[in-house]
Structures are given as structure tokens and as C-alpha cells.
C-alpha positions in Angstrom: -16.3 24.1 23.7 -14.9 24.0 20.2 -16.4 21.5 18.1 -15.0 19.8 14.9 -17.4 19.0 12.3 -16.1 16.7 9.5 -17.0 15.2 6.3 -19.2 18.2 5.2 -21.4 18.8 1.7 -19.2 21.0 -0.5 -22.3 23.3 -0.4 -22.6 23.9 3.3 -22.0 27.3 4.7 -21.1 29.2 7.7 -24.9 29.5 7.9 -26.1 26.2 7.7 -23.3 25.3 9.9 -24.7 27.7 12.5 -28.4 26.5 12.0 -28.1 23.1 12.1 -26.2 23.4 15.6 -28.4 26.0 16.8 -30.8 23.4 17.6 -28.9 22.4 20.4 -28.0 25.5 22.4 -26.4 28.8 21.5 -23.7 28.9 19.0 -20.9 31.5 19.7 -19.4 31.2 16.2 -19.7 28.3 13.5 -16.9 28.5 10.4 -16.5 26.2 7.3 -12.9 26.0 6.4 -12.3 27.1 2.6 -9.5 27.1 0.1 -7.9 30.8 0.1 -7.4 30.5 -3.6 -10.7 29.2 -4.7 -12.8 30.1 -1.9 -14.0 26.4 -2.1 -14.8 24.5 1.3 -12.5 21.7 2.5 -15.3 19.8 3.8 -14.9 20.7 7.7 -15.4 23.5 9.8 -15.6 24.5 13.5 -18.6 25.2 15.8 -18.4 27.5 19.2 -21.0 26.1 22.0 -20.9 26.3 25.3 -19.9 22.7 26.8 -23.3 21.5 28.0 -24.9 22.3 24.4 -21.8 21.1 22.6 -21.8 17.8 24.5 -25.7 17.6 23.4 -24.5 18.4 19.9 -22.0 16.2 19.7 -24.0 13.1 20.8 -27.2 14.3 18.5 -25.3 15.1 15.2 -22.4 12.1 15.5 -22.9 10.4 12.3 -26.3 12.4 11.1 -26.6 12.2 7.4 -26.6 15.7 5.8 -27.4 15.8 2.3 -26.1 12.1 1.9 -23.0 12.3 4.0 -22.4 11.2 7.7 -21.2 14.1 9.7 -18.0 13.3 11.9 -18.3 15.3 14.9 -16.3 15.3 17.9 -14.5 18.1 20.3 -12.0 19.9 18.6 -8.2 18.7 19.2 -7.1 21.8 18.7 -3.7 22.9 16.8 -1.1 22.2 19.4 -2.5 18.4 20.6 
């Protein structure tokens, strides 16, 4: 399942995202989306996990405060939805 993670602190990188979600199962991929010109985080990213682990992570991390910012975590709707 592809998970959307929003309201990320600016300094969070792919490794941080992977470590946070790995507590709930194996992470296939974790990617913070960045601006191409400045390589600065856009404040959101995506994590790929199996469905059971993803469901646990979404339930546990929705609203979780990371560096003073409450995360927005839900199933990604995809580009075509």
C-alpha cells in the first residue's frame, strides 16, 4: 500500500521517514518529495509497505507529533484519483 505522509518537518529526509515507519513493518520505499530547483523538501512524502503494516502505521502515526508538527498520514489516493 502506498501511504501519503504530510506536514513533515523540513529537515526530515528519506532515511528518517523509513526509520519512523519501520517500527510498524517492512518498508519497501520511503521518499520525501523535494523541489527540483532547490532540493528542499515540499513537506510531504510517500511510504510503501504491505497492507497490514501500512494499516498499523496509518493508525499509529496519523496526528503523531514529529518535531512539533502533527503528521497527516493516510492511504495515498494516487495520481489518477
